[in-house]
N, C-alpha and C positions, 0 to 999 in steps of 0.2 A: 327578458336575461338577468332581470333582478333577482328570478329565483336560481339563479346559480353561481350568488355571490358568494357561497361559504365553498364552491369549487378549488381544488386545493394541489389539482394534479393536470395538466393539459399537454397531449402529445397528437403536434399535427407536421409530424416532419412527412417531409416527400409529397406532398397536396399541390402544389405548383399556384402557391398565395402569391400574391402580387403586391399585396396588400394589407395592414391592419387597420381595424375600424377604431377611433377616438373610444370607443367602449369598453376597447379591452383594460380599460383604467377602471369598470368598475369593479373588476374582477379580484378583489383588496385581499382574499385570503390565497390567491395563487401563491403557491410555493416553487413549483416544477413546470415550466414552462420550455418545451423545444418545439422550434421553428426551423429545424435544419431541412436543408437540401429544397427549398422553396424559391421564387423569385422574386423574392421583400429587396425594394433599392431604397428604402427610409421608411422610417419608425415614427409611428406616433407620439408626440409629445407625453401625451396621458399614458405611457407607458411605463413613466419613472414611477407613477403611484401606487406600484407594483411592488413595495417592500417588505412585503414578503416573502422575495424571491428568494430560493435559495439554488436555482438551477436555471441559468438563462444560456440554451441552445441556438445561438443564431448562425453555426458555420454551414457551409452552401449557399449561399443567397449574395445577391452583388451590389451588399452595402458598402460603403468607404469605412474598414472598420478593419486592420490588417490581422492577417491571420495569427500572430501571435497574440493578440488581445481576443481575440476570437473564442483565441482556446480556454481562456478562461473562465470556463461554463461553469465554475460554481463562485466565483466572483460575477454576480449580474449587477452591481454598483461600477464595479469599475468600467466593465461593459458601459454600461449606458450613460456613464460620465464622463469617458471618450466621445463618445457619440453626441453628445447633445452641446459641448467645448462650444466655445462661441467664435473666435478668431482660429482657422486653422489655414495651413498652405500644402501643398500636395510634398509628398519627401522625396520623388525623385531624383533615387537614386534606387542603382542595383547592385548586388553580386556576380562579379563571371570570372569564372577560373579555369584557370591554363593546367589540363591534366595529358598525363602521356605519361610510356616511358621516357626513360635518361636521354639523351642525347635527339630527338625527334624534332628538336629544332622550338620547343614554343616559347623558348624565349626572343629567339629570332625572329618571331610573329609577334608576339608583343610587341616590341621595338619596332617592327614594321607598322604594324597598325597605330601604335602611338607617335614615333617619332619619326616615319620612314627611314628608318637608319638600317643598316646592316652592318655585322660583323663576321667574316671570315671565319675568326679566329676565336669568336664566342664558347667562353667556357662551358662548362657541363655546372648548372646550379646546383646549389649544395645547401643553401635558403631558401628563404620565402621572400619573394620580392612582390610588391604591394604598392602599385601608382594608380594615380586617380586619372580617371578619361574621361574629357568634355565630350559629349553626342547634342547634337542636334536631333530632338524628336516632338516632331505634330508643334513645334514652334517651342518648345519647350526645351533646357538643357538639362540634360539627363546628365546626373554625375556616377559614372563605373567604377567603381574598388575593381580594379583587374589583380586577380590572384596569379603568378606562378611560382611555383613550385618544386622541388628535384624529386624527379620519378626512379628513383632507384631504389631498391626491394625493400633496405632496411628501414624508408622513409613509411611503409604502410601502415607500419605504429602510427604516424603521426595524423592518419588522416583523418579522424574524428577533429579535431579540432578546427578546419575547413571545411571538411565536406559538409553542407548544411542546403537547406530549405532556403527560399527567398533567390536564386541562383538560376547562372548562365551559365552549361559549360560547353567549353572548347574541346575535345578530346581530341587530340593533335598524334597523329602516328605519321612511321617515315613509310613514305610509299616503296620505298626499294623493299621493307620487308613484308613477309604473308602474315594472316591473321594472329598466329600463333607467337610467332616473334614481338610484336607489337602489343600482345594479351589483350587485345582488342577486346572480346569479350568476359574476360577480367575486368578491366575498366565503367564497364557497359553497368556489372553488376553492383563492383564498390558503389559506382554513383545513384545507384537504384538503390543500395542498401542503407545508402545514408540521405538520400533524398529522392524518394520516388516520385516527385512530381515536378521537378527541375527541366527545360527542356534540356539537348544535350548536341551542339551541331559538331559532325566528327569532320575533320578537316587532316587531309589527304600531302602532307609536305613533302620538299625534294622531289617534283614529279618532273624537274629538269631532270632529273637521273633514272627515273623509273615513272610509270603511269601508277596511279593506285585501284589494285588489283584487287577485287572482295566483294562479298555477295550485302549488294544494299538494299533490294526487296527483302532479303531474307532477316537481313538486323533489324531491318525497320519494322517488322510483321513482328520480331520478336520484340522488340524493344520501341514501342510507341512512341516515348519519348522525345527520340529520334527524330530530331527535323528536317535535315536535308543532309548529303554530306560535299562537301566541297575539295577543292584542287587548289594548293600551293607549292609557289615556290618563293620563299623568302629572298633565296639569294638572288634570281631575275625578277621579283617582283611582280610575280605573277602569281593574280588569282586574288589578290590581296584588299582589291577594291571589292571585292564581291563579298568578302568575307565581312568588311564594314556594313555593304548595304543588308547584307542576308541580319548581322546583330540588328541594324538597326530596326527593321522589320518583327526580328524576336519578341523583344523586349517590347515594342510598341501591340504585338497580338496575342504576347502568350506571357507576361509579366507583366497584368494589369497593376499588383500589388505597390509596380513602382509609384502609379499615380492614387497612393493613396494619404487619406490629408491627416494633416499632423496639428493639435496644437498649436499653437505659435507658441507658446511660454519653451513645449518641448523642443523647439525645433532651436531656442532661446541656447537651452542647455544644451545641447547637441553642437553647436557653433562651439562656444565656451570651452569645450573639451577639446575639438581639433583645432581651436586656437592654440589649446595647452598642450597638443603634440608638435602642431607644427613649432615650436618654441624647443622642442627637443626632448620634451617631459613623455617617460616612457607609460611611467604609473602616478595613479597618484590614492593616496587613501580614500575609502568612502567615507570619512569625514567630513573630506574636499567636496564632495559630488555632491552631497546633500547642503552643504553649505551654500552653490551656486544653485539648488535646486530652486531652495529657501526665496534667494535674490530673485529669480524670477518667481514665487508667488507658488511653488506647488510645494507645500507645506505637507499633508498628506503622505505618510508612511508609505502607504497601500499604493499610491503614486508615485511614488517613486521609486519604486521596487520593481513596477512598473516600467515604465520609463528605462530603465537600466537593462532589464530583459530586453525589451526589445532594441536597444541599440546594440546589445550584445549578438543578437541574432542576425542586426543587419551586418556585424563585422568590424563594425566601428569601434568597440573597443573588447576585449572582456573582461566577463563578472560570474562569479558562479555563486551567485545567494544558496544554494542552500550546502554549502560548504564551511563549517565554523573556518579552517583551515584557512581559507581564499576568499572569503563573502567580506573582508578589512580591505582588500585591494581592488582598485581598477588599474586593469591594466588599460592606457592611453591606447599604446601601439602594439597590434598582435603580432608584431614581427618580429617584435623584444622577446616574449615566450618563447614565440616556437623557435626562433633560429638560435635562441640558448641552450632547447632540444636537439635540435640538428647538431649541433656544434658537440654536443655531448654525444649523441650515438655515432657520430664520425670519429672523431678522437681514438687517432690508430691504437695510441699506447694503452689506451683505457680497452680496445679492442684484444689487440695481441700479448702486451704482459699480465694487464690486469683481470683478463678474460672476462669481462664485463661487469665487475665489482667496482663501481664507485665511492672510494672515502668523500663527502663530505669538504676536507680541507683540499681537497684534488679540482675543486673547479675552481680555484682564484687560478689556475694552470691556464685550465679550458679557457675558461671566457675571460673576456677583456674587463679587468679591475674598473675599470671607470664606471662604463657601461651596468656592469651587474658587481655591487660595492657586495659584498657578503652577507650584509645585513640583509639580502633578496635571494641570496642561497637559498635558504631554506625554503621560498615560497615556490622557485622554481621546483626543485624538491618532491612538493608537496602536489605542485603542479601535473609535474610527471605522476608520483602517485592516483594520483585523482582518478588519472585517463589510463593505469592499470597501466602504464611502462615499466615501474621499477619498485620494487621491497626494499622496505629497511631488512636487513640482515640481523640475527642477536649479536654480533658484535655489532658496538657502541659506532655513532656516524656511517654504518656501510651497507649502498643501498647495492641490489641488482637487479641489473639489467636484460632482461633474455632475449631480448633481439639481435642483443651483441656476444651473449656466451659463445661457449667455443662449437662447433657443429658435431666435430666425434663425440658419437652415442656406449658409455661406458658398459661396462659390463654389469648387466642385470641377474641372474642365475635363471634360471628355468621357470618355466611358465604353461607347466603341466595343470590338469584338471583346474583351471581357470575361467571363472563365468569371461565371455569376451562378446564386447557389445562395439556397436560401429558408426561412426557417424560419417556419411554420405553427405561432399560437399558442392554443389553446381560451379565452384568457382574456389582454388587453396586461396585461402587469407592468410599470409604468416601471422597474424595479431592472435588470428580467434588462438593458435596455443600459446603463443607468449602471453597472451591475461589470464588464460587458466593457469598459466604457473604462477601470477602475480597472486590468483584469487585462491587457491591451494599452498601458500608458503606454508601454515601451521599441519601442515603433515607432509611436506616435503622428506624423506629419507632418506638421512644422512648426506645430505646436500649432491642427491646423485640427481641431477637435470643435464640436460645441454640445449642446444638450440630448438629443439623440433620435438621434445622430448622431457618427460618426469619420472620418478618413484616415488610414490607415497606409500606409507604406512599409518595404521591406526592403533589407538591403546590396546585395541581387543587382538591385534595378530594377522590381522589381515594387509598384503601389500597389494598396490596397484602398481600397472603399468600403463602410463599412456603417450604415445606418439606419435605424430605426424607423417600424414606420406603426402609431397606436394605432387607427384605425379601422379597418384590414383585420389587426389581432392577426398581426401579420406584421413581421421582421424580415430587410432584401435585404443580400445581402452579393454584390459584384462584384469582379473582382481580374483587372489588366490589367498589361502591360507582360510581361517574361524570358518567355519561352516554358516554357523547359527547369524554371522553377522558379513558378510560374501554383500548380501541383497544390499543390507543399509548402507553401506560403502560405497556401493555403486550410485545406488540413488544421490549421496551427497556427490556424489562426482559427476553426475547428471544435471544434478538441481546447477550448482555451478558454469557448465555449460550452458543449458536453459536459458541462462541471466546474460552470458554473452549474445546469444542469437536473438534473444528479446532487442537486445539493443543494434538489431540490423535487421531492421520490420522487413526491407525491401527484399532480403538474404532468406529471413527464417522461415517462409514458406518449402522450396526448395531444398530443407537441409533433410535428409531422411537419415533413418535411425533402421539398425539390421543387429541381430544379433547372430551370432557363429554356433554350431555346436564343435563341441571339443574335440570331437574327430574330427572335423572337416570345417578348419577355419576360410576356406577356401572359397565356400560355398554359403555364405553370408544369408541371413533368411528377413525380411522385411518384415520389423517390428509390427506398422500400422498393420499388415497383412493378417498377421497373427493375432490380434487384437480383433480384425473385423470378421476372423474364425470362429472365434471366443463370443461374439457379441452375437454371430449366425447360428450358435449351438452345434459348431461342426467340432467332435470329439476327437477328431485325428485328419490328417493328411499326409498326402507322400508329399515331401522336398524334393526339387526340381536336382535332378542327380543322386538323388538316395534312391540306396533300393527296398529300405523299413519305413512303415508308417513312423510318424511322431508322433504324441497325446500334446495338443494344443495347451492342453491348460498348466499341463503337469511342466511342459517348456518353459511357456510364460513365469510358472510358480518360481521357476527356477534363477527368474532375474527380480521380479517384483512381484511385492503378495496383492492378492485377488482386491483386499481394501485399497490397498496403493493405489491400482490400474483404476478401480471406479471412481478413485478422487481426484486423479491425473483424465479421465475423462471427462469427469463436471468438470472440469476448470476447462480445460480444454471447449466445452462446448458453450459452457458461460463465455469464454472468450468470443467464440463464432456470435454469441447471441447479442453481445454488448457491440459488436464488431458492425454486427447488422444493424442492430436499432440506431448507432452513434455515424454512423457515414449512410452515402444517396441508398436510398431504396429505388432500387432499376425496375422492378416487378409491382405489379398490384396481384393478390388475392382475390381470390375467393367473396361474394358480398354476403356479410352475414352480423348476423348479431346475436352472439351467446351469451344469456344469460343463465340465473341460478336462484330461484325464490326462496326467502330464510325469514318465516317470519309474516307476518301483516301489520307492519307497523305502517306510521304515515309519516315520518319523520325529514323528507327529503327538503333542503335547503337549510339543515340546521344541522346533521353530520357531514364530515367531510365527504366529498365525493371528486372521485378522478373522472377523466375522460382521454380517451387515449383513442383518437382521431388519424388511424394509419392502414397504408394500403399494406403493411403486413402483417398476421396474424400471428401477438407470440403467447395465448392464453394457454394452451396449452402445455409453455414448460416453467412459469412462473409461480411460486408463490402466492398462496392465496393467505390474505390479510381477514379475520374475523371480523374486527372492528372498523373494518373497510367498506366503504361501498363503488362500486367502481363502471364505469359505464366502456367496454370496450368496442367500438364502433367501426369493424373491419367493411372496406369498400372497394371491390375493383375496378371501380368509374374513378377518374379523373375529379377532383370536388375544384371548382372555378367560383371563383367570386370571393370575397370577404367572409370573415371569421363570423359574422353578423349572418350571411346565410347558413354556414357551419351551425352557428348553436341554433337556432330556427329549426332544422331537421332533427337534431335531438332533443328539444321541448317539443318538438310532436310527435317521436318518438313514445318518448316521457307519459303525452297526455293520451296518445292511442292505448297505452297496454295501462294505464291506470292504477298501475300496482308502485307506489312509493320506495317502497321499502325491501332496496333489490340488493344482492352480494354478486360481487365480480369478480373475477380472477383481475388482479393489477399488476400494472410492469413496477416493477420497485427500481428509484433510479440508480443507475452506480453510482459507485462513488469511489474519488481518485482514489488514482495507484502509485504505493511507491515504488520507484524504483533505484535499484543501486548504482545501475549505470548512468550516463546524460551521455 
């Protein structure tokens, strides 16, 4: 092992490793250590000797570390400091959300579960209700944070406030209605788009009036996160006990992070913040939070930020460290901000009289003055702007809220000889078009917007019509005007949609792009298919429903330049590679050792070396560093045992070949990405 002390890069993803030997600490020059998707349950203390680590990826193991902390792969010290903290106790806390259409009985179900109470005159929920529920699971008391919120269509834009990982979802249906009326698949896709790893229990309510009639097997095959289907009648108290038993089982079997161990000092800070909330305090300054941390000996800025990051994802508080408008405040009570937003977007006068244009001074009429003092109004607006619910108009202190502007489409003119581009969605989400309107505010042409569309204009003389069709689950884009800048304007528009799509990771792969020929917009052609034809060297093809061949490159060039297409394809391939590299490897590639010799030096152990012990070979796609020596060791068999055995194999290979100066292709570590959306 002494011969490998200058090792700088080690990739042992997906090798079923069950332990790391203490000798790992001797690799003191290691900068990148990938151990994702193994079977590690503990770490040796010697790993803390790797003080030069830039990346430590431990995701996908059985380590008692919360996923929010494991995600900090670019902060190895943060991960290791958390793991080796001396005094810890289990979190024993989970978030449960009741989702579904309005009036299906979510609030009644919550009250039956928590209070065994039923009110036949229960009003439809117009705000979010958050309650604590204590359950005994495995001789431990588990705190369940139960979130019940309105299911009206207008609430779509607020989903991003609370649909998160670390959650159990109860999707409540009205058994009297069909799948379409319950928008069953809409809700399943919404859950998946925000939280693709959380378990879902589908509950058909009101079975005293009608049995639940849905395709259970088909839905479970399509949405594997569905645990089971249950039936209830809140009115007759039927099926409630079975729901409780199922919730307990799912929390125990599917939400292992409930038992994550947290440092005792973190618990103390969390407890003090919750005490402030119980005392009626809805928010506090970040400086007050850091003061509490210091009292609990949490003095380092990184640890303070990590703790508040975790509390944010648990739903205990809201804090947005990455936004200078918001990071100075902690919202102790998430209901405080979400209910303010609900009151704003449900205000009748704002919708009917003001047509979705909010004046800042009108908030004194909409919001309770005692709970929402004037000095916090701008914070509420900043929160809405962050989540792309509104934008400030040219006029001073007036904000447009696209979700509540008039539905009537204004006259937009003729759109002949336009570039026609389309996005086809598996499910229609209102917030996609409303967020786009917010993001494209600088291009809006003479206030030409309505609830499902907008007209944009650039300085070069191009205009664009963007409109959504709920029934077709499609967004249509048309760009006309200056022929020289049509494509670039379309590219700007597409870039904004791509940002929105990336914020819905569970939905993004199902979104399809199409282009339409001007002579017949009703027969769109798959953009991906055209790209595949071009890559296959096909010059022409006959689209379905057409009587004349179309030139592939000419058609594509009309929408996007060849260089731009190549760049987009390269970015797509890079995303796919990073996804393969950073997520669990499910297959093994052929056993091979790729080598290329350069020169005849004898400086192994002096120059930096990289080891990639990985079932999947990426050597054909990665850039080569002339000054880097890398060993790319690919294997079809599962490596069993410890790193000691692995290193022995590698040393044996080096000894056998007897060539100390070797140049191989090296995997470049991926850099953290920045997103304009959270």
